N, CA, C and O of each residue as an XYZ file, in Angstrom:
608
protein
N      61.151     15.085     57.724
C      60.439     16.086     58.050
C      60.258     17.104     56.914
O      59.178     17.693     56.895
N      61.032     17.354     56.099
C      60.844     17.824     54.660
C      59.444     17.278     53.934
O      58.478     17.985     53.646
N      59.560     16.021     53.739
C      58.694     15.228     53.070
C      56.966     15.338     53.732
O      55.918     15.230     53.096
N      57.158     15.585     55.197
C      56.002     15.340     55.666
C      55.188     16.938     55.468
O      53.974     17.122     55.378
N      56.299     17.988     55.438
C      55.906     19.457     55.209
C      55.344     19.521     53.641
O      54.315     20.162     53.431
N      55.862     19.013     52.805
C      55.784     18.796     51.261
C      54.332     18.162     51.163
O      53.457     18.882     50.681
N      53.949     16.705     51.630
C      52.731     16.462     51.587
C      51.726     17.297     51.974
O      50.800     17.598     51.220
N      51.856     17.771     53.305
C      50.740     18.844     54.094
C      50.677     19.838     53.046
O      49.519     20.220     52.877
N      51.617     20.450     52.199
C      51.433     21.614     51.421
C      50.630     21.303     50.240
O      49.780     22.010     49.697
N      51.137     19.832     49.851
C      50.477     19.319     48.370
C      48.799     19.128     48.785
O      47.934     19.404     47.954
N      48.444     18.618     50.189
C      47.395     17.871     50.623
C      46.456     19.500     50.779
O      45.236     19.533     50.619
N      47.041     20.382     51.012
C      46.095     21.916     51.372
C      45.654     22.370     50.020
O      44.503     22.655     49.687
N      46.976     22.403     49.126
C      46.816     23.082     47.533
C      45.825     22.478     46.673
O      45.288     23.022     45.707
N      45.583     21.043     47.202
C      44.790     20.238     46.247
C      43.358     20.513     47.001
O      42.424     20.816     46.259
N      43.151     20.448     48.157
C      41.823     20.948     48.723
C      41.332     22.137     48.698
O      40.171     22.284     49.082
N      42.186     23.408     48.188
C      42.349     24.410     48.118
C      41.640     24.640     46.501
O      40.671     25.380     46.331
N      42.261     23.927     45.461
C      41.593     23.913     44.199
C      40.545     23.250     43.883
O      39.950     23.555     42.849
N      40.094     22.217     44.683
C      38.983     21.420     44.523
C      37.740     22.289     44.913
O      36.699     22.347     44.259
N      38.026     23.003     46.164
C      37.039     23.813     46.817
C      36.622     25.043     45.845
O      35.437     25.351     45.716
N      37.790     25.812     45.086
C      37.683     26.776     44.028
C      36.798     26.264     42.886
O      35.865     26.923     42.428
N      37.177     24.960     42.428
C      36.514     24.395     41.206
C      35.250     24.263     41.533
O      34.472     24.569     40.628
N      34.675     23.832     42.743
C      33.323     23.679     43.246
C      32.306     24.693     43.405
O      31.090     24.616     43.234
N      33.103     25.744     43.798
C      32.453     27.199     43.909
C      32.230     27.814     42.573
O      31.224     28.390     42.161
N      33.453     27.562     41.927
C      33.024     28.182     40.442
C      32.312     27.750     39.278
O      32.007     28.369     38.259
N      32.023     26.084     39.773
C      31.151     25.451     38.945
C      31.883     24.886     37.659
O      31.301     24.598     36.613
N      33.450     24.752     37.922
C      34.039     23.949     36.994
C      33.792     22.544     36.893
O      33.986     21.927     35.846
N      33.401     22.056     37.868
C      33.303     20.304     38.404
C      31.630     19.810     37.564
O      30.525     20.347     37.651
N      32.000     18.819     36.933
C      30.948     18.416     36.007
C      30.005     17.546     36.997
O      29.884     16.345     36.756
N      29.404     18.061     37.988
C      28.607     17.549     38.840
C      26.947     17.018     38.161
O      26.290     16.050     38.545
N      26.681     17.748     37.350
C      25.476     17.483     36.559
C      25.660     16.659     35.250
O      26.153     17.306     34.325
N      25.363     15.372     34.996
C      25.269     14.622     34.247
C      24.539     14.818     32.788
O      24.831     14.262     31.729
N      23.399     15.869     33.075
C      22.578     15.972     31.903
C      23.179     16.573     30.936
O      24.045     17.398     31.227
N      22.880     16.317     29.612
C      23.448     16.718     28.520
C      22.074     17.934     28.077
O      22.287     18.880     27.318
N      21.442     17.809     28.373
C      20.231     18.701     28.057
C      20.406     20.008     28.820
O      20.878     19.966     29.956
N      20.109     20.995     28.349
C      20.026     22.385     28.973
C      18.504     22.242     29.933
O      17.483     21.598     29.691
N      18.806     22.990     30.908
C      17.764     22.933     31.882
C      16.419     23.601     31.151
O      15.256     23.208     31.244
N      16.911     24.669     30.440
C      15.305     25.524     29.892
C      15.076     25.010     28.425
O      14.311     25.589     27.653
N      15.684     24.049     28.141
C      15.524     23.599     26.808
C      13.996     22.454     26.618
O      13.741     21.344     27.083
N      13.387     23.215     25.885
C      11.973     22.708     25.505
C      11.628     22.169     24.277
O      10.560     21.560     24.208
N      12.449     22.294     23.124
C      12.490     21.531     21.940
C      11.595     22.604     20.958
O      11.452     22.276     19.780
N      10.997     23.872     21.430
C      10.544     24.670     20.815
C      11.223     24.892     19.324
O      12.407     25.196     19.184
N      10.190     24.674     18.104
C      10.833     25.026     16.831
C      11.511     23.615     16.225
O      11.918     23.571     15.064
N      11.583     22.541     17.079
C      12.372     21.148     16.555
C      11.103     20.359     15.825
O       9.915     20.365     16.146
N      11.721     19.729     14.813
C      10.884     18.793     14.163
C      11.661     17.490     14.063
O      12.831     17.544     13.685
N      11.135     16.383     14.356
C      11.816     15.240     14.739
C      10.895     14.156     13.542
O       9.721     13.794     13.625
N      12.097     13.775     12.273
C      11.876     13.135     11.402
C      12.025     11.778     11.288
O      12.909     11.481     12.092
N      11.582     10.640     10.638
C      11.915      9.172     10.705
C      11.614      9.010      9.150
O      10.598      9.282      8.509
N      12.840      8.474      8.759
C      12.549      8.094      7.026
C      13.519      6.923      6.914
O      14.660      6.755      7.344
N      12.383      5.893      5.927
C      12.998      4.560      5.450
C      13.562      4.810      4.178
O      12.659      4.918      3.349
N      14.539      4.928      3.752
C      15.134      5.249      2.666
C      14.877      4.348      1.398
O      14.843      4.747      0.234
N      14.683      2.893      1.900
C      14.450      1.796      1.007
C      13.063      2.056      0.387
O      12.854      2.240     -0.812
N      12.116      2.045      1.405
C      10.719      2.187      1.197
C      10.185      3.651      0.965
O       9.008      3.763      0.622
N      10.729      4.451      1.078
C      10.558      5.984      0.614
C       9.415      6.597      1.650
O       8.852      7.662      1.398
N       9.130      5.825      2.827
C       8.128      6.029      3.905
C       8.897      7.093      4.802
O      10.007      6.844      5.272
N       8.211      8.332      5.014
C       8.655      8.963      6.138
C       7.607      9.323      7.112
O       6.429      9.235      6.764
N       7.951      9.761      8.417
C       7.196     10.133      9.586
C       7.621     11.416     10.358
O       8.752     11.549     10.827
N       6.735     12.262     10.448
C       7.214     13.680     11.131
C       6.492     13.881     12.377
O       5.264     13.840     12.458
N       7.318     14.111     13.390
C       6.878     14.420     14.658
C       7.050     15.774     15.145
O       7.796     16.448     14.434
N       6.531     16.405     16.239
C       6.922     17.826     16.740
C       7.097     17.204     18.278
O       6.133     16.767     18.907
N       8.312     17.222     18.741
C       8.842     17.007     20.059
C       8.612     18.214     21.178
O       8.655     19.392     20.823
N       8.386     17.862     22.445
C       8.385     18.515     23.473
C       9.294     18.141     24.478
O       9.101     16.992     24.873
N      10.198     18.721     25.007
C      11.096     18.391     26.172
C      10.686     19.115     27.503
O      10.275     20.274     27.562
N      10.866     18.218     28.618
C      10.360     18.798     29.904
C      11.845     18.184     30.690
O      12.024     17.030     31.079
N      12.628     19.125     30.759
C      13.929     18.641     31.637
C      14.018     18.789     33.137
O      13.489     19.804     33.588
N      14.434     18.190     33.755
C      14.311     18.079     35.077
C      15.787     17.571     35.720
O      16.637     17.077     34.979
N      15.955     17.697     36.800
C      17.344     17.614     37.041
C      17.643     16.153     37.321
O      18.793     15.902     37.682
N      16.823     15.203     37.215
C      17.345     13.511     37.335
C      16.510     12.737     36.043
O      16.350     11.517     36.056
N      16.006     13.594     34.941
C      15.335     12.974     33.815
C      14.957     13.984     32.787
O      15.043     15.191     33.014
N      14.565     13.522     31.729
C      13.726     14.350     30.711
C      12.404     13.509     30.073
O      12.354     12.449     29.448
N      11.505     14.320     30.450
C      10.131     13.821     29.634
C       9.972     14.565     28.295
O       9.698     15.749     28.096
N      10.240     13.468     27.345
C       9.872     13.774     25.951
C       8.502     13.380     25.348
O       8.145     12.202     25.355
N       7.788     14.295     24.863
C       6.353     14.081     24.315
C       6.314     14.473     22.870
O       6.347     15.680     22.628
N       6.258     13.750     22.023
C       5.896     13.522     20.531
C       4.688     13.636     20.182
O       3.924     12.826     20.706
N       4.115     14.599     19.251
C       3.006     14.591     18.727
C       3.109     14.426     16.883
O       4.096     14.510     16.153
N       2.047     14.235     16.642
C       1.975     14.430     15.009
C       1.387     15.383     14.379
O       0.264     15.589     14.840
N       1.743     16.235     13.289
C       1.321     17.062     12.811
C      -0.042     16.535     11.719
O      -1.106     17.104     11.477
N       0.465     15.341     11.256
C      -0.523     14.719     10.496
C      -1.586     13.816     11.217
O      -2.638     13.511     10.654
N      -1.318     13.465     12.288
C      -2.142     12.270     12.841
C      -2.477     12.921     14.334
O      -1.617     12.822     15.208
N      -3.597     13.516     14.585
C      -3.903     14.021     15.670
C      -4.014     12.989     17.011
O      -3.792     13.289     18.184
N      -4.376     11.840     16.530
C      -4.576     10.530     17.551
C      -3.046     10.149     18.086
O      -2.814      9.552     19.137
N      -2.321     10.496     17.390
C      -0.944      9.950     17.802
C      -0.332     11.232     19.085
O      -0.380     12.462     19.094
N       0.264     10.127     20.142
C       1.102     10.863     21.036
C       2.005      9.594     21.768
O       1.719      8.401     21.869
N       3.080     10.268     22.183
C       3.940      9.292     22.834
C       4.934      9.932     23.863
O       5.919     10.605     23.559
N       4.546      9.636     25.046
C       5.239      9.944     26.275
C       6.843      9.344     26.629
O       6.698      8.180     27.003
N       8.103      9.673     26.640
C       8.825      8.683     26.750
C       9.746      9.254     27.811
O      10.282     10.277     27.385
N      10.064      8.987     28.879
C      10.907      9.128     29.989
C      12.601      8.745     29.723
O      12.975      7.573     29.685
N      13.331      9.646     29.588
C      14.507      9.334     29.352
C      15.392      9.910     30.909
O      15.339     11.013     31.452
N      16.086      8.796     31.256
C      16.538      8.844     32.722
C      18.276      8.563     32.447
O      18.613      7.496     31.934
N      19.159      9.441     32.770
C      20.540      9.307     32.656
C      21.011      7.740     33.377
O      20.576      7.336     34.455
N      21.825      7.126     32.650
C      22.279      5.820     33.096
C      23.824      5.946     33.821
O      24.240      6.009     34.978
N      24.292      5.944     32.755
C      25.914      6.361     32.832
C      26.780      6.893     31.873
O      26.472      6.606     30.717
N      27.684      7.524     32.006
C      28.603      8.236     31.193
C      29.516      7.123     30.367
O      30.080      6.169     30.903
N      29.541      7.384     29.199
C      30.271      6.476     28.087
C      31.220      7.300     27.369
O      31.397      8.459     27.745
N      31.845      6.836     26.386
C      33.027      7.416     25.769
C      32.226      8.118     24.787
O      32.801      9.044     24.215
N      30.874      7.850     24.425
C      30.372      8.669     23.153
C      29.131      9.548     24.055
O      28.263      9.968     23.290
N      28.973      9.776     25.000
C      27.995     10.532     25.902
C      27.498     10.206     26.956
O      28.107      9.458     27.721
N      26.431     10.631     27.204
C      25.581     10.042     28.399
C      24.524      9.015     27.672
O      23.854      9.342     26.692
N      24.477      7.724     28.300
C      23.563      6.869     27.955
C      22.330      6.836     28.958
O      22.330      6.665     30.177
N      21.187      7.071     27.999
C      19.758      7.531     28.817
C      18.909      6.109     28.748
O      18.928      5.359     27.771
N      18.329      5.929     29.695
C      17.092      4.600     29.607
C      16.141      5.152     28.850
O      15.907      6.349     29.016
N      15.519      4.522     28.027
C      14.410      5.154     27.036
C      13.140      4.349     27.780
O      13.267      3.125     27.828
N      12.087      4.853     28.287
C      11.133      4.235     29.196
C       9.847      4.889     28.287
O       9.567      6.081     28.410
N       9.161      4.077     27.447
C       7.844      4.613     26.658
C       6.973      4.456     27.957
O       6.929      3.418     28.618
N       6.251      5.671     28.260
C       5.187      5.667     29.433
C       3.790      5.447     28.707
O       3.130      4.474     29.074
N       3.312      6.222     27.764
C       2.336      6.516     27.166
C       2.888      6.430     25.177
O       3.693      7.206     24.662
N       2.321      5.530     24.611
C       2.230      5.520     23.305
C       0.987      5.278     22.862
O       0.364      4.356     23.388
N       0.466      5.949     21.956
C      -0.931      5.785     20.925
C      -0.518      6.095     19.969
O      -0.213      7.265     19.739
N      -0.353      4.899     18.917
C       0.185      5.063     17.801
C      -0.388      4.242     16.695
O       0.056      3.094     16.668
N      -1.010      4.454     16.044
C      -1.738      3.769     14.846
C      -0.943      2.705     14.068
O       0.111      2.173     14.418
N      -1.633      2.504     12.973
C      -0.857      1.502     11.911
C      -0.043      2.485     10.862
O       0.893      2.038     10.199
N      -0.369      3.527     10.789
C       0.529      4.697      9.984
C       1.640      5.112     10.681
O       2.038      6.217     10.314
N       2.362      4.527     11.686
C       3.502      5.034     12.327
C       4.322      3.707     12.687
O       4.575      3.345     13.836
N       4.700      3.031     11.494
C       5.812      1.707     11.662
C       6.858      2.166     12.193
O       7.228      1.663     13.253
N       7.612      3.245     11.598
C       8.774      3.773     11.958
C       9.296      4.178     13.171
O      10.438      3.969     13.580
N       8.126      4.948     13.894
C       8.051      5.381     15.097
C       7.904      3.969     16.008
O       8.825      3.717     16.785
N       6.933      3.185     15.937
C       7.068      2.114     16.829
C       8.353      1.229     16.920
O       8.850      0.838     17.976
N       8.875      0.938     15.518
C      10.063      0.199     15.384
C      11.291      0.882     16.239
O      12.066      0.188     16.897
N      11.377      2.165     16.169
C      12.419      2.689     16.886
C      12.070      2.859     18.478
O      13.003      2.693     19.264
N      10.773      3.180     18.991
C      10.454      2.900     20.511
C      10.546      1.402     20.692
O      10.404      1.067     21.868
N      10.711      0.589     19.990
C      10.903     -1.006     20.481
C      12.131     -1.102     20.568
O      12.586     -1.659     21.567
N      12.898     -0.662     19.699
C      14.649     -0.602     19.745
C      15.205      0.121     20.770
O      16.028     -0.468     21.470
N      14.915      1.388     21.042
C      15.563      2.252     22.178
C      15.182      1.705     23.515
O      16.002      1.837     24.424
N      13.916      1.041     23.781
C      13.322      0.490     24.941
C      14.319     -0.277     25.622
O      14.626     -0.117     26.804
N      14.911     -1.278     24.685
C      15.467     -2.318     25.095
C      16.991     -1.941     25.059
O      17.784     -2.644     25.685
N      17.378     -0.963     24.417
C      19.132     -0.754     24.104
C      19.334      0.866     24.622
O      20.522      1.173     24.525
N      18.483      1.988     25.150
C      18.749      3.034     25.389
C      19.164      4.049     24.341
O      19.225      3.679     23.168
N      19.419      5.145     24.629
C      19.803      6.032     23.602
C      20.970      7.046     24.333
O      20.842      7.441     25.492
N      21.870      7.320     23.656
C      23.018      8.055     24.181
C      23.055      9.573     23.344
O      23.073      9.749     22.126
N      23.059     10.429     24.270
C      23.084     11.774     23.735
C      24.671     12.461     24.268
O      25.343     12.213     25.270
N      24.881     13.327     23.223
C      26.422     14.060     23.624
C      26.413     15.285     23.239
O      25.877     15.628     22.185
N      27.110     16.248     24.189
C      26.696     17.747     23.676
C      27.927     18.092     22.510
O      28.921     17.368     22.468
N      27.786     19.144     21.666
C      28.599     19.499     20.768
C      28.556     21.006     20.377
O      27.471     21.450     20.001
N      29.602     21.808     20.430
C      29.362     23.081     20.250
C      30.010     23.112     18.817
O      31.101     22.596     18.575
N      29.126     23.858     17.763
C      29.163     24.022     16.415
C      28.636     25.558     16.143
O      27.467     25.885     16.341
N      29.847     26.628     15.570
C      29.631     27.739     15.313
C      28.890     28.517     16.100
O      28.077     29.325     15.651
N      29.163     28.291     17.614
C      28.429     28.977     18.870
C      27.204     28.474     19.050
O      26.474     29.126     19.796
N      26.778     27.508     18.582
C      25.240     26.838     19.013
C      25.734     25.555     19.712
O      26.622     24.770     19.378
N      24.925     25.564     20.753
C      25.009     24.138     21.594
C      23.856     22.979     20.965
O      22.645     23.193     20.924
N      24.475     21.824     20.532
C      23.674     20.858     20.105
C      23.782     19.508     20.781
O      24.704     19.274     21.562
N      22.884     18.654     20.500
C      22.777     17.535     21.126
C      23.167     16.368     20.045
O      22.752     16.669     18.926
N      23.722     15.362     20.078
C      23.930     14.469     18.928
C      23.852     13.144     19.602
O      24.130     12.907     20.778
N      23.309     12.065     18.421
C      23.318     10.726     18.954
C      24.333     10.091     18.134
O      24.773     10.734     17.181
N      24.855      8.689     18.413
C      25.525      8.062     17.274
C      24.496      7.601     16.214
O      25.056      6.993     15.302
N      23.422      7.688     16.094
C      22.642      7.115     15.082
C      22.361      8.488     14.159
O      21.499      8.391     13.286
N      23.125      9.874     14.342
C      22.681     10.644     13.404
C      21.432     11.702     13.813
O      21.123     12.542     12.968
N      20.778     11.674     14.974
C      20.203     12.685     15.317
C      20.586     13.994     16.097
O      20.972     14.044     17.265
N      20.405     15.058     15.220
C      21.160     16.292     15.660
C      19.974     17.356     16.210
O      19.043     17.757     15.512
N      20.176     17.669     17.406
C      19.045     18.492     17.800
C      19.923     19.979     18.584
O      20.717     19.979     19.525
N      19.415     21.099     17.790
C      20.161     22.413     18.258
C      19.188     22.865     19.588
O      17.964     22.993     19.561
N      19.800     23.002     20.380
C      19.180     23.639     21.611
C      19.043     24.998     21.849
O      18.377     25.467     22.772
N      19.705     25.680     20.972
C      19.666     27.118     20.742
C      18.053     27.644     20.436
O      17.430     26.790     19.804
N      17.434     28.600     20.685
C      16.153     28.762     20.154
C      16.171     30.122     19.489
O      15.163     30.546     18.924
């Protein structure tokens, strides 16, 4: 009889704690690592080939939705270049959230070999983002070394 009462009390306490955590927003129900109001204003995205000395600079714009992120890249050097990439969260890994990387529109000329190479690699392998807090700033990092400060 005592065990039944103890089990019932434990079940009620667990239910109460879960309800409180859900109402307070403490449960990680949203798996996106991107802040919902993040647009990428003021961010520059650079690709560098250290061996060749070649570099490419892009300006990203992020449209964050509840189930995906649309990243648009433009080039300040080449007005013909545009790339729209859809990032869809797939699974949570120990290094962060793995997103599928689906190029929707890519208009890149021969002057963007690094971008074309990266787009090809990531469309087959995906990209992992994780959140990091550093000195009060919320940042996104990838295992390849990309760091995006989400504070504007």
